[in-house]
C-alpha positions as CSV (number, residue, x, y, z in Angstrom):
1,M,-34.1,-70.6,208.6
2,T,-36.6,-72.0,206.1
3,T,-40.2,-72.5,207.0
4,Q,-43.4,-73.7,205.3
5,N,-46.6,-71.6,205.8
6,Q,-49.4,-74.0,204.7
7,S,-52.3,-71.5,205.1
8,A,-50.8,-69.0,202.8
9,N,-49.2,-71.6,200.5
10,T,-45.9,-69.9,200.9
11,I,-42.3,-71.1,201.2
12,V,-40.4,-68.5,203.3
13,S,-36.7,-68.0,203.6
14,T,-35.0,-65.4,205.7
15,A,-31.4,-64.6,206.3
16,S,-29.0,-61.8,206.9
17,T,-28.8,-59.4,204.0
18,T,-25.1,-59.0,204.2
19,N,-22.9,-59.7,201.1
20,V,-25.5,-58.2,198.7
21,S,-25.5,-55.0,196.7
22,T,-27.5,-52.1,198.1
23,R,-29.0,-50.6,194.9
24,L,-32.4,-52.1,195.7
25,N,-31.9,-52.3,199.5
26,G,-35.1,-52.0,201.4
27,K,-37.3,-52.7,198.3
28,V,-39.8,-55.5,198.0
29,A,-40.3,-57.2,194.6
30,L,-42.9,-59.7,193.3
31,V,-41.9,-61.7,190.3
32,T,-44.7,-63.8,188.8
33,G,-43.6,-67.1,187.3
34,G,-40.3,-67.0,189.1
35,S,-39.5,-70.6,189.7
36,R,-37.5,-71.2,186.5
37,G,-36.0,-69.7,183.4
38,I,-36.2,-65.9,183.0
39,G,-38.3,-65.4,186.1
40,A,-35.9,-67.3,188.3
41,A,-32.9,-65.3,187.0
42,I,-34.8,-62.0,187.6
43,A,-35.7,-63.0,191.1
44,Q,-32.1,-64.0,191.9
45,R,-30.7,-60.7,190.4
46,L,-33.1,-58.5,192.2
47,A,-32.3,-60.3,195.5
48,S,-28.6,-59.8,194.8
49,E,-29.2,-56.1,194.5
50,G,-30.7,-56.1,198.0
51,A,-34.5,-56.5,197.4
52,A,-36.6,-58.9,199.3
53,V,-38.3,-61.1,196.6
54,A,-41.5,-63.0,196.3
55,I,-41.9,-65.4,193.4
56,T,-45.0,-67.2,192.2
57,Y,-45.2,-70.7,190.8
58,A,-48.1,-72.8,189.4
59,S,-46.8,-76.3,190.0
60,S,-43.0,-76.5,190.3
61,A,-42.8,-76.3,194.1
62,D,-39.3,-78.0,194.1
63,A,-38.0,-75.5,191.6
64,A,-39.4,-72.6,193.5
65,Q,-37.8,-73.9,196.7
66,Q,-34.5,-74.1,194.9
67,V,-34.7,-70.5,193.9
68,V,-35.6,-69.5,197.5
69,N,-32.7,-71.5,198.8
70,E,-30.2,-70.0,196.4
71,I,-31.3,-66.5,197.4
72,R,-31.0,-67.4,201.0
73,Q,-27.5,-68.9,200.5
74,R,-26.4,-65.6,199.1
75,G,-27.7,-63.7,202.1
76,G,-31.1,-62.6,200.8
77,N,-34.8,-62.9,201.8
78,A,-37.3,-64.7,199.6
79,I,-40.7,-66.3,199.6
80,A,-42.4,-68.5,197.0
81,I,-46.2,-68.4,196.6
82,K,-48.2,-71.1,194.8
83,A,-50.4,-69.2,192.3
84,D,-52.0,-70.1,189.0
85,S,-51.7,-67.1,186.7
86,A,-54.9,-68.1,185.0
87,N,-56.8,-67.8,188.4
88,V,-57.8,-64.3,189.5
89,S,-58.0,-65.2,193.1
90,D,-54.5,-66.7,193.1
91,I,-53.1,-63.6,191.5
92,K,-54.6,-61.3,194.0
93,N,-53.5,-63.6,196.9
94,S,-49.9,-63.5,195.6
95,V,-49.9,-59.7,196.0
96,T,-51.5,-59.6,199.4
97,T,-49.3,-62.4,200.7
98,T,-46.2,-60.6,199.4
99,V,-47.2,-57.5,201.3
100,A,-48.1,-59.4,204.5
101,E,-44.9,-61.5,204.5
102,L,-42.4,-59.0,203.3
103,G,-43.8,-55.8,204.6
104,G,-44.8,-54.0,201.4
105,L,-44.4,-53.9,197.6
106,D,-42.2,-51.6,195.5
107,I,-41.5,-53.6,192.3
108,L,-43.9,-55.8,190.3
109,V,-42.4,-57.9,187.5
110,N,-45.1,-59.5,185.4
111,N,-43.1,-62.4,184.0
112,A,-45.5,-65.4,184.0
113,G,-46.6,-66.4,180.5
114,T,-47.5,-69.2,178.2
115,F,-46.9,-70.0,174.6
116,G,-49.2,-71.5,171.9
117,I,-48.7,-72.1,168.2
118,G,-51.1,-72.9,165.5
119,S,-52.9,-71.4,162.5
120,V,-55.7,-69.0,163.1
121,E,-58.0,-71.2,161.1
122,D,-57.5,-74.1,163.4
123,F,-56.8,-72.4,166.7
124,A,-59.0,-73.7,169.5
125,E,-61.1,-71.1,171.3
126,E,-60.2,-72.7,174.7
127,E,-56.5,-72.3,173.9
128,F,-57.0,-68.7,172.8
129,D,-58.7,-67.9,176.1
130,R,-55.9,-69.6,178.1
131,I,-53.2,-67.6,176.4
132,L,-55.0,-64.3,176.9
133,A,-55.9,-65.2,180.5
134,I,-52.2,-65.8,181.4
135,N,-50.4,-63.4,179.1
136,V,-52.8,-60.5,179.3
137,K,-55.4,-60.7,182.0
138,S,-53.0,-61.8,184.7
139,V,-50.9,-58.8,184.0
140,F,-53.8,-56.5,184.4
141,I,-55.1,-58.2,187.6
142,A,-51.6,-58.3,189.2
143,T,-51.0,-54.7,188.3
144,Q,-54.3,-53.5,189.6
145,E,-53.9,-55.3,192.9
146,A,-50.3,-54.2,193.3
147,L,-51.2,-50.6,192.8
148,K,-53.1,-50.7,196.0
149,H,-49.8,-51.2,197.8
150,I,-47.0,-49.8,195.6
151,K,-45.7,-46.6,196.9
152,N,-45.1,-43.5,194.7
153,G,-41.9,-44.0,192.8
154,G,-42.5,-47.7,192.4
155,R,-41.8,-49.9,189.4
156,I,-43.9,-52.1,187.1
157,I,-41.9,-54.2,184.7
158,N,-43.7,-56.4,182.1
159,I,-41.9,-59.2,180.4
160,G,-43.3,-59.2,176.8
161,S,-41.7,-60.6,173.7
162,I,-40.0,-59.5,170.5
163,N,-42.9,-61.2,168.8
164,A,-45.0,-58.1,169.6
165,D,-42.9,-56.5,166.8
166,I,-41.9,-59.3,164.5
167,V,-43.5,-62.6,163.6
168,P,-41.0,-64.5,161.6
169,F,-42.8,-67.9,161.4
170,P,-46.4,-68.9,160.7
171,G,-48.6,-70.1,163.5
172,M,-47.7,-67.3,166.0
173,A,-50.6,-64.9,165.5
174,I,-52.3,-65.5,168.8
175,Y,-49.1,-65.4,170.9
176,A,-48.0,-62.2,169.1
177,L,-51.5,-60.7,169.7
178,S,-51.0,-61.3,173.5
179,K,-47.6,-59.8,173.6
180,G,-48.6,-56.8,171.4
181,A,-51.4,-56.2,174.0
182,I,-48.8,-56.0,176.7
183,A,-46.7,-53.4,174.8
184,T,-49.7,-51.2,174.3
185,F,-51.0,-51.7,177.9
186,T,-47.5,-50.6,179.2
187,R,-47.7,-47.3,177.3
188,G,-51.1,-46.5,178.7
189,L,-50.1,-47.6,182.1
190,A,-47.1,-45.2,182.1
191,R,-49.5,-42.3,181.3
192,D,-51.9,-43.3,184.1
193,L,-49.1,-43.7,186.7
194,G,-46.8,-40.8,185.8
195,P,-48.3,-38.5,188.4
196,R,-47.3,-40.9,191.1
197,G,-43.8,-41.3,189.8
198,I,-44.4,-45.0,189.2
199,T,-42.7,-46.1,186.0
200,A,-44.0,-48.9,183.7
201,N,-41.8,-50.6,181.2
202,N,-41.9,-53.6,178.8
203,I,-39.0,-55.9,178.2
204,Q,-39.2,-57.8,174.9
205,P,-36.8,-60.7,174.9
206,G,-35.9,-62.5,171.7
207,P,-34.8,-66.2,171.8
208,V,-33.5,-67.0,175.3
209,D,-31.9,-70.3,176.4
210,T,-34.4,-71.9,178.8
211,D,-35.7,-75.4,179.4
212,M,-38.8,-74.5,177.4
213,N,-36.7,-73.1,174.5
214,P,-33.2,-74.7,174.6
215,A,-30.4,-73.2,172.5
216,N,-29.3,-76.7,171.4
217,S,-32.5,-77.6,169.4
218,D,-33.0,-77.9,165.7
219,F,-35.4,-75.0,166.0
220,A,-32.7,-72.9,167.6
221,D,-30.4,-73.5,164.7
222,S,-32.9,-72.1,162.3
223,V,-33.5,-69.0,164.5
224,R,-29.8,-68.2,164.8
225,D,-29.6,-67.9,161.0
226,I,-31.8,-64.7,161.1
227,M,-30.2,-63.0,164.1
228,A,-27.6,-60.3,164.0
229,L,-25.8,-61.9,167.0
230,P,-26.0,-65.6,166.1
231,R,-26.7,-66.9,169.6
232,Y,-29.5,-67.4,172.1
233,G,-29.7,-64.9,174.9
234,K,-29.1,-65.9,178.6
235,A,-31.8,-65.5,181.2
236,E,-29.3,-63.5,183.2
237,E,-29.1,-60.9,180.4
238,I,-32.9,-60.3,180.7
239,A,-32.4,-60.1,184.5
240,N,-29.7,-57.5,184.1
241,L,-32.0,-55.2,182.2
242,T,-34.8,-55.8,184.7
243,A,-32.6,-54.8,187.6
244,F,-31.7,-51.6,185.8
245,L,-35.3,-50.7,185.2
246,A,-36.1,-51.5,188.8
247,S,-33.4,-49.1,190.1
248,D,-33.3,-45.4,190.7
249,E,-31.1,-45.1,187.7
250,A,-34.1,-45.7,185.5
251,A,-36.4,-43.2,187.2
252,Y,-36.9,-41.1,184.0
253,V,-37.6,-44.2,181.8
254,T,-41.3,-45.1,181.4
255,G,-43.7,-46.4,178.7
256,A,-40.9,-48.0,176.8
257,S,-40.5,-51.4,175.1
258,W,-37.0,-52.6,175.4
259,N,-35.9,-55.1,172.7
260,I,-33.3,-57.5,174.0
261,D,-33.1,-60.0,171.2
262,G,-29.6,-60.2,169.6
263,G,-30.9,-58.4,166.6
264,F,-33.7,-60.9,165.9
265,G,-36.1,-58.0,165.3
266,L,-34.0,-56.0,162.9
């Protein structure tokens, strides 16, 4: 059954959890920016492993509903929460709504992000603030709020970028700054949360085929020329790594940045 909860701005889908893996059975995950691309693939993969999943979306209600429906059709449980990752109140509400609707929180995936390009000389201050608000501050706010609920042994997984390590083209200084901040934050977070057995890891994708960065563009052709594996990644490949880091199999892995980039950063 699918219902709309207007007061909480949530789209809720519940169904039997048969026909799913049990690696994450009983866990609750929140994936920010989960209505499309990498975020949608992560939400679907975590659900396929048995987790109940909440996703946030800023404006793509139809896309969010599609993700929820696909999870339901495979026997999972999902909600979608309208939340602007540049808005502190929305971020906090997404965490509390997840806990209220799904009964807790075990896994936070900070996936929501934005991209901006331009020379430092000409970069608008308003655009700088927007990028840091979404790519950096939202990660801090969501993490801080989630830690009020995440049990010992939980997981925080940040989706950064290989551009934290390599900047192969001009005009990417501000974006790289934001993703470098996430890599550093993750290391410090791992230290802070170690006594609770909560791991914090950072996934750094290279070029991935999404609607915002399609593999069939002229830009993609130039990127493939400098990659060890001359192809774009798939969103599902990022989701595979996320599922591993969310599982008990990765309980001894924390504070690490995982490059998954086809050799882009070599």
